[in-house]
C-alpha positions, 0 to 999 in steps of 0.5 A: 634641881640634878637629875640624872638618866641611864639606860640598861639594854636587858633585851627579853629581860627589860620586862621583867626586871620592870615587873620585878622593880615595880613596887618599889616605886611605891615605896618613895623611901624619900621626900627630897627624890624622885623616881621613874621608871620605863620599860621600851623595847629591850631598854630599862629607862631609869629617871632620877631627880632630886633636890641635891647632889646627896639625894641624888647619889643616894636615890642612884645608889639605890637603884642601881643596885636594885637592878643589879639584885633583879637581873641577876636573879631573873639570869639565874632563874632562866 
């Protein structure tokens, strides 16, 4: 198994970014990877576990893109 853990510092935006991304956790695009996302006191924590490095990279790229888009949308709204 391959894993990656990333923490993002969002300050007050962390809970809002988490809520924006929560529906994405319901859809499982691949059976070869598992994703956990948590919000804790100004941090967004992303954990990805995958059977192979290719699946890990694909899941990580997807979630990094989703997080970036959610952050950008919230910043333009504020």
